[in-house]
C-alpha positions in Angstrom: 172.6 96.9 -8.4 172.1 100.4 -10.0 168.9 101.3 -11.7 168.7 100.8 -15.4 169.1 103.7 -17.8 168.6 101.7 -20.9 166.3 102.6 -23.8 163.7 100.1 -22.9 162.6 101.5 -19.5 159.0 101.1 -20.6 157.9 98.2 -22.7 154.7 98.1 -24.8 153.0 95.1 -26.2 149.7 94.7 -28.0 147.1 92.0 -27.3 144.7 92.8 -30.1 143.0 96.1 -29.1 144.7 96.3 -25.6 148.1 98.0 -25.1 150.1 96.5 -22.2 152.6 99.1 -20.8 155.3 97.6 -18.5 157.6 99.7 -16.3 160.9 97.8 -16.9 163.3 98.7 -14.0 162.9 95.6 -11.8 166.4 96.0 -10.3 165.1 99.1 -8.5 161.5 97.9 -8.0 160.4 99.9 -11.0 161.1 103.3 -9.5 160.5 106.1 -12.0 163.0 108.7 -13.1 162.7 111.4 -15.7 163.6 109.1 -18.6 161.1 106.5 -17.5 158.4 109.2 -17.1 159.1 110.3 -20.6 158.7 106.8 -22.0 155.5 106.4 -20.0 154.1 109.6 -21.6 155.0 108.2 -25.0 153.1 105.0 -24.2 150.0 107.0 -23.1 150.3 109.0 -26.4 150.4 105.8 -28.4 147.3 104.6 -26.6 145.4 107.8 -27.3 146.5 108.2 -30.9 146.0 104.7 -32.3 142.4 104.1 -33.3 143.0 100.3 -33.2 143.7 100.5 -29.4 140.6 100.5 -27.2 142.2 100.3 -23.7 145.5 100.1 -21.8 147.0 98.1 -19.0 149.9 99.4 -17.0 152.0 97.0 -14.8 155.6 96.5 -13.6 158.3 94.0 -14.4 159.7 91.5 -11.9 156.8 91.1 -9.6 156.5 94.7 -8.3 154.3 97.4 -9.7 156.3 100.4 -8.7 158.1 101.7 -5.6 157.4 105.3 -6.7 159.8 107.9 -7.7 163.5 107.1 -8.0 164.8 108.8 -4.9 168.4 108.6 -6.0 167.5 110.5 -9.1 165.4 112.9 -7.0 168.4 113.6 -4.8 170.3 114.6 -7.9 167.6 117.2 -8.6 165.9 115.1 -11.3 162.1 115.2 -11.5 160.0 112.4 -12.9 157.6 114.8 -14.6 156.7 115.6 -18.2 155.5 118.9 -19.5 152.2 117.6 -20.9 151.0 114.8 -18.7 152.8 115.6 -15.5 154.2 113.2 -12.9 155.3 109.8 -14.3 154.0 111.0 -17.7 150.5 110.1 -16.5 149.3 111.8 -13.3 148.0 115.2 -14.5 146.6 114.1 -17.9 145.9 110.3 -18.0 144.9 108.9 -21.5 141.5 109.5 -22.9 141.0 105.7 -23.2 140.5 103.4 -20.2 143.6 102.6 -18.3 143.8 99.6 -15.9 146.5 99.0 -13.3 147.6 95.4 -12.9 149.4 95.3 -9.5 151.8 92.7 -8.2 153.9 93.4 -5.1 154.3 97.0 -4.0 152.5 100.0 -5.4 153.7 102.7 -3.0 154.3 106.4 -3.2 154.1 107.5 -6.9 153.4 103.8 -7.7 150.1 104.1 -5.7 149.5 107.5 -7.3 149.9 105.9 -10.7 147.2 103.4 -9.7 144.9 106.3 -8.6 145.5 107.8 -12.1 144.1 104.7 -13.7 140.4 104.0 -14.2 140.3 100.5 -12.8 142.7 98.5 -10.5 143.2 94.8 -10.5 145.5 93.6 -7.7 147.1 90.4 -6.6 146.0 89.3 -3.1 149.5 89.9 -1.7 149.9 93.4 -3.2 150.6 96.3 -0.9 149.7 100.0 -1.3 150.6 103.1 0.5 151.8 106.7 0.5 155.1 106.6 2.6 156.4 110.0 1.4 156.2 111.6 4.9 158.8 109.0 6.1 161.3 111.0 4.0 159.8 114.4 4.7 158.2 114.3 1.3 154.7 115.1 0.2 152.5 112.8 -2.1 152.1 115.6 -4.6 151.3 113.3 -7.5 147.6 113.4 -6.9 147.4 111.0 -4.0 146.4 113.5 -1.4 143.4 114.8 -3.3 142.4 111.6 -5.2 142.5 109.2 -2.3 140.1 111.1 -0.1 137.6 111.0 -2.9 137.7 107.2 -2.9 138.2 106.4 0.8 136.4 107.8 3.9 138.3 111.0 5.0 139.7 109.7 8.2 141.1 106.5 6.6 142.7 108.6 3.8 144.3 110.9 6.3 145.6 108.1 8.4 147.3 106.5 5.4 148.8 109.9 4.3 150.1 110.9 7.8 151.4 107.6 9.0 152.8 106.4 5.7 151.4 102.9 6.5 150.8 100.2 3.9 147.6 98.3 3.4 146.9 95.2 1.4 144.7 94.7 -1.6 141.8 93.3 0.4 141.6 96.5 2.5 141.3 98.7 -0.7 138.9 96.3 -2.3 136.7 96.4 0.7 136.6 100.2 0.4 136.0 100.2 -3.3 139.5 101.5 -4.4 140.5 98.2 -6.0 138.1 96.6 -8.5 139.4 93.0 -8.5 141.6 90.9 -6.2 143.1 87.9 -7.9 145.8 85.3 -6.9 149.4 86.3 -6.9 150.8 86.4 -10.4 147.4 86.6 -12.1 146.8 90.4 -12.1 148.0 91.1 -15.7 145.8 88.4 -17.3 142.9 89.5 -15.2 143.4 93.1 -16.2 143.7 92.3 -19.9 140.5 90.2 -19.5 138.7 93.2 -17.9 140.0 95.5 -20.7 138.8 93.1 -23.4 135.3 93.0 -21.7 135.1 96.8 -22.4 135.4 96.2 -26.1 131.9 94.9 -26.4 130.9 98.6 -26.0 131.4 101.5 -28.4 135.0 102.7 -27.9 134.2 106.4 -28.6 131.3 106.2 -26.1 133.6 104.6 -23.5 136.2 107.4 -24.1 133.5 110.1 -23.7 132.1 108.5 -20.6 135.6 108.2 -19.0 136.4 111.9 -19.9 133.1 113.2 -18.4 133.8 111.2 -15.2 137.4 112.4 -15.1 136.5 116.1 -15.5 133.4 116.0 -13.4 135.4 116.7 -10.1 136.4 120.1 -11.4 132.8 121.1 -12.3 131.5 123.2 -9.4 127.7 122.8 -10.0 125.3 120.5 -11.9 124.5 123.5 -14.1 128.1 123.7 -15.2 128.2 119.9 -15.6 125.2 119.9 -18.0 126.9 122.4 -20.2 130.5 121.0 -20.0 129.6 117.4 -20.8 127.9 118.3 -24.1 130.9 118.7 -26.4 132.5 115.6 -24.9 129.5 113.5 -25.5 129.0 115.0 -28.9 132.3 113.4 -30.1 130.8 110.0 -29.5 127.3 110.8 -30.6 128.6 112.2 -34.0 131.1 109.3 -34.6 131.3 106.5 -37.0 131.0 104.1 -34.0 127.6 105.7 -33.2 126.3 105.1 -36.7 127.6 101.6 -36.6 126.0 100.9 -33.2 122.6 102.0 -34.5 123.0 100.0 -37.7 124.1 96.8 -35.9 121.1 97.1 -33.5 118.7 97.5 -36.4 120.3 94.6 -38.4 120.5 92.4 -35.3 124.2 91.8 -35.6 127.3 92.4 -33.6 128.8 95.9 -34.2 132.2 96.4 -35.8 133.8 99.2 -33.9 136.5 101.3 -35.5 137.4 103.6 -32.6 136.4 106.9 -34.3 
């Protein structure tokens, strides 16, 4: 069956303050082509731009997260890259707000790199992850080759990259890459529950904390880090949410966050 080229390649759904983003090409295991990458970027923009959204969850339709790039589209010279956010509309510039991967089935190649672009990963026990690009004389150039060695011991990361082997969710949970392992079919609900748990905290502070962590790998020294984090933290410390957090503490009540 050919891969879909319909308008609804990526579905978005709101569960209160959480945006669920679903790659909707199950007939080709949610492989991503240029059009799908464009719609993923639009979903990330929606998450960032809507003050009522505090976090996002990305998943795949039909029991598979994503088989990576659409190789048939790639063979035609098509690139699943957007100008602003890069590969899959996410890799180079993920959203400012927390993004959680909810993984069922396979997350391989660019699908795994999409997980590595997220802040948290919830995976079904039977999920499988890997970077098989070398099998097709390809290179995992969507961030996997520099992000994975920061999250796994060097020799394990190199083995996965050079052999193209797949590993299960428990392997990556044991090494701290996956945050939660849940029964098959339960990853989306568990990821939404995790996203909802973040909402007890001030959303502008959560965004600032994520941004500092995201950018910290490019800061060469602690001296640079001290300076570079200040304007990012200031956006939270000067926000309506900060004033509300202090008022709620003083008045012994739950805060009413507005996301700005």
